[in-house]
C-alpha positions as CSV (number, residue, x, y, z in Angstrom):
1,M,-9.0,8.0,5.0
2,R,-10.0,11.6,5.9
3,L,-7.6,14.4,5.1
4,I,-8.0,18.1,5.8
5,V,-5.8,20.3,3.6
6,L,-5.3,23.4,5.7
7,D,-3.8,26.9,5.4
8,T,-3.8,30.0,7.7
9,E,-3.0,33.7,7.3
10,T,-1.6,35.6,10.2
11,T,-0.7,39.1,11.5
12,G,3.0,38.4,11.2
13,L,5.6,35.7,11.4
14,E,6.2,34.9,15.0
15,P,3.6,33.7,17.6
16,S,6.3,34.3,20.2
17,Q,5.9,38.0,19.4
18,G,2.1,37.8,20.0
19,H,1.2,37.5,16.3
20,K,-2.2,35.8,15.7
21,I,-4.2,33.9,13.1
22,I,-6.6,36.0,11.0
23,E,-7.9,33.4,8.5
24,I,-8.2,29.6,8.5
25,G,-9.2,27.6,5.4
26,G,-9.5,23.9,5.2
27,V,-11.0,21.5,2.6
28,E,-12.0,17.9,3.3
29,V,-10.6,15.0,1.2
30,V,-12.0,11.5,1.7
31,D,-10.6,8.5,-0.2
32,R,-8.5,10.9,-2.4
33,K,-11.6,12.9,-3.5
34,L,-12.6,16.4,-2.5
35,T,-16.0,16.1,-0.7
36,G,-17.0,19.7,-1.0
37,R,-17.0,20.2,2.8
38,H,-14.8,23.0,4.0
39,F,-14.0,25.2,7.0
40,H,-13.4,28.9,6.4
41,K,-13.3,31.7,9.0
42,Y,-11.9,35.2,9.1
43,I,-10.7,36.0,12.7
44,N,-10.4,39.3,14.6
45,P,-6.9,39.1,16.2
46,R,-7.5,42.2,18.3
47,R,-4.0,43.5,17.4
48,D,-2.3,45.3,14.5
49,I,-1.3,43.5,11.3
50,D,2.3,43.9,10.2
51,D,2.8,45.8,6.9
52,G,4.7,42.9,5.4
53,A,2.0,40.4,6.3
54,F,-0.7,42.7,4.8
55,E,1.3,42.8,1.5
56,V,1.1,39.0,1.3
57,H,-2.6,38.5,2.1
58,G,-4.2,41.9,1.7
59,I,-6.4,41.4,4.8
60,S,-6.9,44.6,6.8
61,S,-7.7,45.3,10.5
62,E,-10.8,47.2,9.3
63,F,-12.1,44.2,7.5
64,L,-11.6,42.0,10.5
65,A,-13.1,44.4,13.0
66,D,-16.5,42.7,13.1
67,K,-15.2,39.1,12.7
68,P,-15.2,36.5,15.6
69,T,-12.2,35.9,17.8
70,F,-10.3,32.6,17.7
71,A,-11.9,31.6,21.0
72,E,-15.3,32.0,19.4
73,I,-14.6,29.6,16.5
74,A,-12.2,27.2,18.3
75,E,-14.7,24.5,19.1
76,E,-16.2,24.5,15.6
77,F,-12.6,24.3,14.2
78,I,-11.6,21.4,16.4
79,D,-14.8,19.5,15.6
80,F,-14.1,19.9,11.9
81,V,-10.5,18.6,12.0
82,Q,-10.9,16.0,14.8
83,G,-9.3,12.7,14.0
84,A,-8.2,13.8,10.5
85,E,-4.8,14.0,8.9
86,L,-3.9,17.6,8.3
87,I,-2.0,18.4,5.1
88,I,-0.2,21.7,5.5
89,H,2.5,23.3,3.4
90,N,5.4,24.3,5.7
91,A,3.4,22.8,8.6
92,S,5.7,24.0,11.4
93,F,4.6,27.6,10.7
94,D,0.8,27.0,10.8
95,V,1.0,24.5,13.7
96,S,3.0,26.9,15.8
97,F,0.2,29.5,15.4
98,L,-2.6,27.0,16.0
99,N,-1.0,25.8,19.2
100,Y,-0.4,29.3,20.4
101,E,-4.0,30.2,19.8
102,L,-5.2,27.0,21.5
103,S,-2.9,27.7,24.5
104,L,-4.6,31.1,25.0
105,L,-8.1,29.6,25.4
106,E,-9.6,29.6,28.9
107,Q,-10.1,25.8,28.7
108,T,-7.4,24.7,26.3
109,P,-8.0,21.5,24.4
110,G,-4.3,20.8,24.1
111,T,-2.2,21.0,21.0
112,I,-3.4,20.4,17.5
113,E,-1.3,17.2,17.3
114,E,-3.4,15.7,20.1
115,H,-6.4,15.9,17.8
116,C,-4.9,15.3,14.3
117,K,-1.9,13.7,12.5
118,V,0.0,16.5,10.8
119,T,1.8,15.9,7.4
120,D,4.0,18.6,6.0
121,S,3.6,18.7,2.2
122,L,6.6,20.9,1.8
123,A,8.8,18.3,3.4
124,L,7.2,15.7,1.1
125,A,7.9,17.9,-1.9
126,R,11.5,18.4,-0.9
127,H,12.0,14.7,-0.6
128,K,10.3,14.0,-4.0
129,H,12.0,16.9,-5.8
130,P,15.3,17.5,-4.0
131,G,17.3,20.6,-5.1
132,Q,14.2,22.2,-6.8
133,K,11.9,25.0,-5.8
134,N,9.0,23.6,-3.8
135,S,6.8,26.6,-2.9
136,L,3.1,26.2,-3.7
137,D,3.5,28.3,-6.8
138,A,6.5,26.2,-8.0
139,L,4.5,23.0,-7.4
140,C,1.6,24.4,-9.3
141,R,3.9,25.0,-12.3
142,R,5.4,21.6,-12.0
143,Y,2.1,19.7,-11.8
144,A,0.2,22.1,-14.2
145,V,-2.3,23.1,-11.6
146,D,-4.2,26.3,-12.4
147,N,-3.4,28.9,-9.7
148,S,-4.3,32.0,-11.9
149,A,-6.8,33.2,-9.2
150,R,-4.0,33.4,-6.6
151,Q,-3.2,37.1,-6.8
152,L,-2.8,37.3,-3.0
153,H,-2.5,34.6,-0.4
154,G,-5.8,33.4,0.9
155,A,-6.3,30.5,3.3
156,L,-9.2,28.8,1.6
157,L,-8.0,29.2,-2.0
158,D,-4.5,28.1,-1.0
159,A,-6.0,25.0,0.7
160,E,-8.0,24.1,-2.4
161,I,-4.9,24.6,-4.6
162,L,-2.7,22.6,-2.2
163,A,-5.3,19.8,-2.2
164,D,-5.0,19.5,-6.0
165,V,-1.2,19.6,-5.8
166,Y,-1.0,17.0,-3.0
167,L,-3.3,14.6,-4.9
168,L,-1.1,14.8,-8.0
169,M,2.1,14.7,-6.0
170,T,1.1,11.6,-4.2
171,G,-0.3,9.7,-7.2
172,G,-3.3,11.6,-8.4
173,Q,-3.3,9.7,-11.7
174,T,-4.4,6.5,-9.8
175,V,-7.7,8.3,-9.1
176,L,-8.1,9.7,-12.6
177,F,-8.0,6.1,-14.1
178,A,-9.6,4.2,-11.3
179,T,-12.5,1.8,-12.2
180,T,-14.5,2.4,-9.1
181,Q,-18.2,1.7,-9.0
182,D,-19.1,5.4,-9.8
183,T,-16.8,5.5,-12.9
184,I,-17.5,2.1,-14.5
185,G,-19.0,2.6,-17.9
186,Q,-17.7,6.2,-18.2
187,S,-15.1,7.2,-20.7
188,I,-12.0,8.9,-19.3
189,E,-13.3,12.2,-20.8
190,D,-16.5,11.9,-18.8
191,Q,-14.8,11.1,-15.5
192,E,-14.2,14.0,-13.1
193,A,-10.5,14.8,-12.7
194,P,-9.3,15.0,-9.1
195,A,-7.5,18.4,-9.7
196,R,-7.9,21.7,-11.5
197,I,-5.5,20.8,-14.4
198,A,-4.5,23.9,-16.3
199,S,-6.5,24.2,-19.6
200,D,-3.3,24.9,-21.5
201,R,-1.4,21.9,-20.2
202,P,0.4,20.2,-23.1
203,A,-0.9,16.8,-24.2
204,L,1.1,13.9,-22.7
205,K,3.6,12.5,-25.2
206,V,3.0,8.9,-26.3
207,L,6.2,6.9,-26.8
208,L,5.9,3.8,-28.9
209,P,8.4,1.0,-28.7
210,S,11.3,0.9,-31.2
211,G,12.1,-2.2,-33.3
212,E,14.9,-3.1,-30.9
213,E,12.6,-2.9,-27.9
214,I,9.9,-5.1,-29.7
215,A,12.6,-7.6,-30.5
216,A,13.7,-7.7,-26.8
217,H,10.1,-8.1,-25.8
218,N,9.6,-11.0,-28.2
219,A,12.7,-12.7,-26.9
220,M,11.3,-12.6,-23.4
221,I,8.0,-14.0,-24.6
222,D,9.9,-16.8,-26.3
223,F,11.7,-17.6,-23.0
224,L,8.3,-17.7,-21.2
225,D,6.9,-20.0,-23.8
226,Q,9.7,-22.5,-22.9
227,Q,8.8,-22.4,-19.3
228,N,5.1,-23.2,-19.7
229,S,3.6,-26.1,-21.7
230,K,0.6,-24.0,-22.6
231,G,2.7,-21.1,-23.8
232,S,3.0,-17.7,-22.3
233,L,-0.1,-15.8,-21.3
234,W,0.9,-12.9,-23.6
235,R,0.6,-15.2,-26.7
236,R,-2.6,-16.8,-25.5
237,M,-4.1,-13.3,-25.3
238,D,-2.8,-12.6,-28.8
239,A,-1.0,-9.6,-27.5
240,R,2.3,-10.0,-29.4
241,P,3.5,-6.7,-31.1
242,T,4.4,-7.3,-34.7
243,V,5.0,-3.9,-36.3
244,A,7.7,-1.5,-35.1
245,K,6.9,2.2,-35.2
246,E,9.2,5.1,-34.7
247,P,8.9,6.9,-31.3
248,L,7.1,10.3,-31.4
C-alpha cells in the first residue's frame, strides 16, 4: 500500500480568482512506514502573493523569482504520485488548486483524481473526533506529535507532520508493536517508532485489575473449564491471576 502524504502552499485562497500553487511537499509511506522518499518543489506562480497568504507561509515573490513554473515540474510530480493514495488535510482545497494547475497545461493529463485516490485526513479526524478541533496543530496536541519546528506553514514539513499524525490516528500503535521480520529480536526501545512522538509526552498509565475484576475473570475461566474436558486454555497456560492489586 503506497501513500503520499501531501501539502501545498498557495498565493491565495481561490483558484477561481487565478491564485496558484507556490510550494508542493509530499512524503512517501509504504506499508505504514516512511520510506524517506519525498517530493518537494518551490514554484514560480508568475503573479503576486496575497498579504494574508504571505503571513501564513512567509514565502515571498522575490524568493520564487528563479524557481520553475508548475508546467516545468508537472511531469515529475505526476510520476511521483501516480497510482498512490494521496492523504491531504482539507483535501478539497489542495485538490482544487492541483486540478486548476493541471488544467492550464498545454497538454493536460486530466485531474489529479484520475491518477490517484484522494483521502481527506480532516474528514477522517472529524469522524473520529466529532465536535473537537481537528486542525493539524490540534491533532498534533491530541496525538503528542512534535510540531515545534512549525513556526510558519511549509508544505514539506506539514506533510511530514501529517504523516505522523495520520499513522497514529489510523492505528500507529500496531506498527510500533509489530513483530515483523525486521523487528524480531529487538526490544521495544530498540525499534524505530513510526512517528515523531514528543519527548515530553507523559508515560502511559498502566491500569491493573481490581479484586472484583479478577473474581469476574476467574468466574469466566471456571465456566470455560466446564465446557472443555481438558480445562480452559487459560489454566493450561497457567495464566490465572491470583493477587489483586489496586489500580494506579
